N, C-alpha and C positions, 0 to 999 in steps of 0.2 A: 342684270348683276342682282341678288338679292342680297340683304345684309341680314344676319340671325346672331342676336347677342346669349341667348339662351341655350345651356346642355339638354335643356328638357324640351327642344323643340322635336317634332315627331318626325321632320323630314333629318334631322341631326342624329335621332335614336336609329332611325330606320338604316345609315349609312354607317352606325358605329357596331349594328348588329353584320354587317360584311365582315367584320374580321373572323364570323363564327361558318363555321362549314354550313352546319342548320340552315342558316339566314341568307349565306350565296346561293345554296340551292333554290331554297323559296323564293328567294329576289332575280335571281338568275342574273344577278352581277357580281364582279369583283373589284376590290381596291388595286392600284397601282401606284404608288406614292413617287414625290420626286418631279424635277421639270425634264431630265429628259427622257423619262418612262412617260410623262404625260404627251410632252411635244413628238415625239414618236408614235405614240399612239393614234394621235390625231392623222399624224403624215401616212402612218400604214393602215390608214381608213377602219380604225376599229369604233366602233360604235360607243362614244362616249356619252351616257347619258348627263353625268354630273360632275362638274369641277368644284373644288372645295379649296379655299386659300384661307391663310393668317393673313388678315385684314391691314397687318403692317407691310405684309410684300406686295398689295397689288401692282405698283408700279414696276418692280422688278420682273414679275411675268405678264408685263401688258401685251409683247410678242406670242407667247402662248394663248392669252385670253382672244388675240384675236383670229386665231385658228377655229376658237368653235363657232358651230352654225348654230339655228334657231334651236336644233332638238338637243340642245346642251343647256343643261343648266346650271348658272354657276352663281357658287354660294360663298359670300365673306362673312367670316369667324373670328371672333377674339380668339387670341392664342390659347388661351386656357380648353375653350370649346372646340378648337381644332385638333386640340393633343388627343381629342378625346375619340378621333376619328383613325387614328394613326396607329401601326403596329409598331413601327422603328420607336427608339428610343431617342432618339437626334430626330426629330422632323422636320423636313424639308421647306417649309412652307405652302407646298402644295400637291393634290392627289386626286385624281380622279375614281369614278366609277362607271365599270366598262361592262357592257351587256354580255355577257356567254356569248360564244359562236355557236348557232346551229346547226352541228355537222352529223349528216349524215351516213353511215358506216358505207363506204365504198370501196373497192379497189383503188391500192396506190397509183397514181402516173409515174413518179417515178423509183428512186431507190427507197427505202423506208426503214422503217424498224418497229417491233414489238417488243414493249417493258411487258414485262413477266412480274408484277409485285416489287418495285421498288418502292421501297418504303422511306428512305431518307429524302426529305423536302431537297435538301443540297443537291444531293445527288439527282434525281430527277430533274430539278432547274439546271443544271450545270448538262448535262443529256441535251435537252431541248435546246438550250445556247449552243451545245455545238453541234447538234443535228441541223440547227437553220444555218451555222458556217459554213457544212460539207455538203449542202443541199439537199440532206434528209428533210423533206417538208411534211411528209407525214409519218404519225408516230400512233400505233397501237397501243392504248395502255391496260393490262388488263391487273386489276386489283392494285392498282398504284396508290402511293399518296396522292388525295385530290391536288391537281394542278393549276388551281387557285387559290390554293394555299400562299398567303402573303409571303413565305417563304421560298415556297416555290417560282412566284413570280418575280422575284428580286432576285435570284440565282439566275436565270435566264437573260438577264440585260435586254428586254425587248425583244429577246426571240421567240416566244409567246405570240407575238404580235404576225410572225411569217411563217407557221408552221400550223399544221390542221392536227389537231389532236383529239381521237378516236377512243373515247371512253367505251370498252366492249368485255365481252367474256373471252374467254380462250377459245371457245369453236366462233366466234363471230369474228375474230381476226383470225382463225386459219381459213375460214370461206373467203374471207376480203383478200389471201395473199396466196389462194391456191394458184398453182400453174406459176409461181414465181420462184425463184431460187430460194430460199429460206437456208441463210447462215447463222449456225449455235453457236455464240461465245462459251465454250465448258472446258474448265482442265484437262478434260479426258482426249479433246480431240487431238488432230495433228497441227502443227505450226503454222500459224498465221501465214506466215514470211515464205512457207514450201507450198504456199497455193498455185494453182494456175489461175489465168486472167477470168474475171467471170465480169456477166453481163449485171442488166438486171437484177436488183436483190433484195432483200429484207435480211436486217440483221437481227438475230434476238438476243435479249441481253436478260439475263435472270436476276430475281433478287438478291440483294447483299449477303441473305444467310442463309436460303436455300437453293441457288440456282434457278436454272431453267425447270418447270414442269417437267415428267417424265414423257407425258403425253405431246408436249407442245418439241420436247429433244426430238422425239422419236418421228416427227413432222418436218423435221429439217434432214435435206438432203446433203447438207456439207454441216462437219462441227470443227472447228478450229479454235488453239488457245494460244495463250503470249505462252511462251519461252519464257523461263524465270530460273534465276539460281538456285541449285537445293537448299529447300529448309525456309528460301521465304514464303512470307504471307501473300495470299492472293490477292490482286488490285482489287480498287472498289468498283462498284458499277458504272460510275462516272467514266475515272480515267480509261478501265477497258473498252467500253464503246467510242470513245473518244479516239484509240488508238485502232479500234477497227474499222471508224468510218474513215480517218484520215489515209489507213494503209487501202482498203477499198475502194477509196473514190480517187485516192492522189497516188497511189505506190508504184504505178506503173510509170508516172511522169518522173519520179525520183530516181528509178531506174534506167531510164534511159541515156 
């Protein structure tokens, strides 16, 4: 364990810069905050490069520190220095810097998602969290908000550790999912609840403001909508994605 007292320390400054997308991309690392996510990062075999702690909390996090191997550097910081690393207003006393996974774009092994220009961090994080819960383990992200943004990471509630994220172009996503039934979520489609049973598939969810791109929509063999009462506003992307995933994965069980 390394005790650092100054916020001007080079390592502290390097980690504090990970709150900025530019430096996350350069350093190929992102931050997670709080005991739950740090513990689960170890349990789910993430590449944890650093742990930083408020030095008043060392005893409270002894169980998590015991999970750290030789490749994880542990830093103890005064409370004022620790706060320099945190994105949250009420830091929980521990955070970790995790290496970006290196995911080569490839066809999905199971059911998957294409997310087309999802811009809201909370929406993307919630979709990742729900995808993990439903077993949609491979997500193709086209022009979305950066998935390692702190707000996205928090919203995933550790789901980001259990899915494979491919940041890709529209063309790359279509090639990877070629031959798989693509299902577009669009208000102009037939009701999702009138569909026939489907096998392996890829759900396509569009941006909050523009929906699915015309090219991507035309590449989908099925287009489904969610029925709503007249005059109701469309559902946001995370809610719509959640309903689609649960209906397509579990709807047949519910109807038995």
